[in-house]
C-alpha positions in Angstrom: 92.2 -44.8 -13.0 94.9 -42.3 -12.1 95.1 -43.6 -8.6 95.5 -47.1 -9.9 98.4 -46.1 -12.1 100.2 -44.5 -9.1 99.6 -47.7 -7.1 101.1 -49.8 -9.9 104.1 -47.4 -10.2 104.8 -47.7 -6.5 104.5 -51.4 -6.6 107.0 -51.6 -9.5 109.5 -49.4 -7.7 109.2 -51.5 -4.6 109.8 -54.7 -6.5 112.8 -53.2 -8.2 114.3 -51.8 -5.0 115.8 -55.2 -3.8 117.8 -55.3 -7.1 119.1 -51.8 -6.7 122.7 -51.5 -5.4 122.6 -52.6 -1.7 125.7 -50.5 -1.2 123.7 -47.4 -2.1 121.0 -48.2 0.4 123.4 -49.1 3.1 125.3 -45.8 2.5 122.0 -44.0 2.9 121.2 -45.7 6.2 124.8 -45.4 7.5 125.0 -41.7 6.6 121.7 -41.1 8.5 122.8 -42.9 11.7 126.3 -41.5 11.6 124.9 -38.0 11.1 122.7 -38.4 14.2 125.7 -39.6 16.2 127.9 -36.7 14.9 125.3 -34.0 15.6 124.8 -35.4 19.2 128.6 -34.8 19.7 129.8 -38.4 19.8 131.9 -41.0 17.9 132.1 -44.7 18.2 135.1 -46.5 19.7 135.2 -49.9 17.8 137.8 -51.4 20.0 135.7 -51.2 23.2 132.2 -50.8 21.8 131.6 -47.5 23.5 130.5 -44.0 22.4 132.9 -41.1 23.3 132.7 -37.3 23.0 134.1 -35.6 19.9 136.6 -32.8 20.5 134.5 -30.4 18.5 131.1 -31.5 19.9 128.4 -28.8 19.9 128.2 -29.0 23.7 131.6 -27.3 23.8 129.9 -24.0 22.9 127.6 -23.9 25.9 130.0 -24.4 28.8 128.8 -25.8 32.1 127.1 -24.9 35.4 125.4 -26.7 38.2 122.0 -26.4 36.6 122.9 -29.4 34.3 123.5 -31.6 37.3 120.3 -30.5 39.0 118.4 -31.5 35.8 120.1 -35.0 35.5 117.6 -37.0 37.5 114.5 -35.2 36.3 115.4 -36.0 32.6 116.3 -39.6 33.3 119.9 -40.0 34.3 120.9 -41.7 37.6 124.4 -40.5 38.1 126.9 -39.5 40.8 128.5 -36.0 40.3 131.7 -34.6 41.7 132.5 -31.0 41.0 136.1 -30.2 42.1 136.7 -26.5 42.0 140.1 -24.9 42.5 142.0 -21.7 41.8 145.4 -21.3 40.3 147.2 -18.0 39.5 144.0 -16.0 40.1 141.9 -18.1 37.6 139.1 -20.4 38.7 139.0 -23.9 37.3 136.8 -27.0 37.7 137.3 -30.6 37.1 134.0 -32.5 37.2 133.4 -36.2 37.3 130.3 -38.2 36.6 129.4 -41.9 36.6 126.2 -43.8 36.5 123.3 -45.0 34.3 122.6 -42.8 31.3 119.2 -44.2 30.1 120.1 -47.5 28.5 123.9 -47.1 28.9 126.4 -47.0 31.7 129.0 -44.3 31.5 131.5 -42.0 33.0 132.8 -38.5 32.2 135.6 -36.1 33.2 135.3 -32.5 32.1 137.7 -29.6 32.5 136.3 -26.1 32.7 137.5 -22.5 33.2 135.7 -20.0 35.3 133.9 -17.0 33.9 132.1 -14.0 35.4 128.7 -15.3 34.5 126.1 -16.6 37.0 123.1 -18.6 35.8 120.3 -18.9 38.3 122.7 -18.3 41.1 125.3 -20.8 39.9 128.7 -20.0 38.6 129.1 -20.6 34.9 132.3 -22.2 33.4 133.4 -22.3 29.8 134.8 -25.5 28.3 138.6 -25.5 28.1 140.0 -24.3 24.8 142.2 -26.6 22.8 145.4 -25.1 24.2 144.0 -25.6 27.7 143.1 -29.3 27.4 144.5 -31.8 29.8 145.7 -35.3 29.4 143.2 -37.5 31.2 142.8 -41.3 31.7 140.5 -43.5 33.6 139.1 -47.1 33.8 135.5 -47.7 34.5 134.7 -50.7 36.6 131.1 -52.0 37.1 130.8 -54.1 40.3 134.6 -54.9 40.0 134.3 -55.8 36.3 136.2 -53.6 33.9 134.0 -52.2 31.2 136.5 -50.0 29.4 139.6 -47.8 29.7 139.9 -44.4 27.9 142.7 -41.8 27.7 143.6 -38.7 25.7 144.0 -35.0 25.7 140.6 -33.6 26.0 138.2 -31.1 27.6 135.5 -33.7 28.2 136.7 -37.4 28.2 133.7 -39.8 28.2 132.7 -43.3 27.6 129.1 -44.7 27.3 128.4 -48.4 26.9 124.9 -49.3 25.6 123.0 -52.3 26.8 124.7 -52.5 30.2 123.2 -51.7 33.6 125.1 -50.4 36.7 124.1 -48.7 39.8 126.2 -45.5 40.4 127.5 -46.8 43.7 128.8 -50.0 41.9 130.7 -47.9 39.3 134.2 -46.9 40.1 136.7 -44.8 38.2 140.1 -46.4 38.7 143.6 -45.6 37.2 142.3 -42.0 37.1 145.2 -39.7 36.1 145.1 -36.0 35.1 148.3 -34.3 33.8 148.1 -30.5 34.5 149.9 -27.7 32.8 152.4 -27.4 35.7 153.4 -28.9 39.0 152.0 -25.9 40.8 148.6 -26.3 39.1 148.6 -30.0 40.0 149.3 -29.1 43.6 146.4 -26.7 43.8 144.1 -29.4 42.5 145.5 -32.0 44.9 145.0 -29.6 47.8 141.3 -29.3 46.9 140.9 -33.1 46.7 142.1 -33.3 50.3 139.9 -30.4 51.4 136.8 -32.2 50.0 137.7 -35.3 52.0 139.6 -37.5 49.7 142.0 -39.8 51.5 145.5 -40.9 50.4 144.8 -44.5 51.5 141.1 -45.1 50.8 140.9 -43.0 47.6 144.5 -43.7 46.6 145.3 -40.0 46.1 148.8 -39.3 44.8 150.7 -36.6 42.9 153.9 -37.0 40.9 155.0 -33.6 39.6 152.3 -32.3 37.3 150.2 -35.5 37.5 147.5 -36.3 40.0 145.8 -39.7 40.4 143.0 -40.9 42.6 139.9 -43.2 42.7 136.4 -41.9 42.2 134.0 -44.2 44.1 131.8 -42.3 46.6 131.2 -38.6 45.9 132.4 -36.2 48.6 130.2 -33.3 47.6 126.5 -33.0 48.2 124.4 -34.5 45.4 121.7 -32.4 43.7 118.9 -35.0 44.1 117.4 -37.3 46.8 118.0 -41.0 46.9 114.4 -41.9 46.3 114.6 -39.9 43.0 117.6 -41.9 42.0 115.7 -45.2 42.7 112.8 -44.2 40.4 115.2 -43.2 37.6 117.2 -46.4 38.0 114.1 -48.6 37.8 113.1 -46.8 34.6 116.6 -47.1 33.1 116.8 -50.8 34.0 113.7 -51.3 31.8 115.4 -49.3 29.0 118.4 -51.6 29.2 116.2 -54.7 29.0 114.4 -53.3 25.9 117.7 -52.5 24.2 118.9 -56.0 24.9 115.7 -57.5 23.4 116.2 -55.3 20.4 119.7 -56.5 20.0 118.6 -60.1 20.2 115.6 -59.7 17.9 117.7 -58.0 15.2 120.8 -60.0 15.8 123.0 -56.9 16.4 126.6 -57.7 16.8 127.2 -54.4 18.6 125.7 -50.9 18.8 128.0 -49.3 16.2 126.5 -47.0 13.5 127.2 -49.7 10.9 125.2 -52.4 12.8 122.3 -50.1 13.4 122.4 -48.9 9.8 122.3 -52.5 8.6 119.2 -53.2 10.6 117.5 -50.1 9.3 118.5 -51.0 5.7 117.4 -54.6 5.7 114.3 -54.2 7.8 113.1 -51.0 6.2 113.4 -52.0 2.6 112.3 -55.6 3.1 109.3 -54.3 5.0 108.4 -51.9 2.2 108.7 -54.7 -0.3 106.5 -57.1 1.7 103.9 -54.4 2.3 103.4 -53.7 -1.4 103.5 -57.4 -2.3 100.7 -58.1 0.2 98.8 -55.1 -1.0 99.0 -56.4 -4.6 98.0 -59.9 -3.5 94.9 -58.8 -1.5 
């Protein structure tokens, strides 16, 4: 009898839930999705339907070393990497570029790091640039000659990730890439390293104007940390993830992949599903 009373109570609550403020339920779902995005270190750009890195992302505390690049393919990311290390006034710096398929999203990144005395598994460790060290960075991501998005801003890690789109790393190109350094001499040191790596003023459109350096990132000049066959395996898996995400978008009539759209799906499908479950249970 006690169990029956609990069942009746749950059914009554379920029947009443659709009449409870939908705004309250939506806020719950939105807060949950937004919280996950925030903890992951990202924010949504509504103008271009992409996710970007927050300035105070948790990743900022960990710095960077080549170990992360070595782990990219094994954990499911098919990306080109380009670490550009240079020295200026006795301090080591690194600008690293990435582009490729990040699971079910295409994306690109430019990070600015400052050298430390640490070595992790034989690789030099860099800390993320402090707020007063950040650089003004801008780039446009093209996918097989189609522009996907353009981002800019003062940052230590400028990124853009577009869900539901597939692109092979070799088909992705960072154009209109500009970095404004702290001084003309610092920009010159970076430019010198570009040429040393094999960048060409004509093919890669390398140029410098005072403290600003621009170039195109298409084919990496540095040795990649994984083999081409590894890349192909990961790309096949990620193409499948993109297809799944597209089917999900179609099935739930998602306008985009913003936290609000995802929260709306969770809100409607979760609560209506609970309601129908208890209705069928009562009926049968």
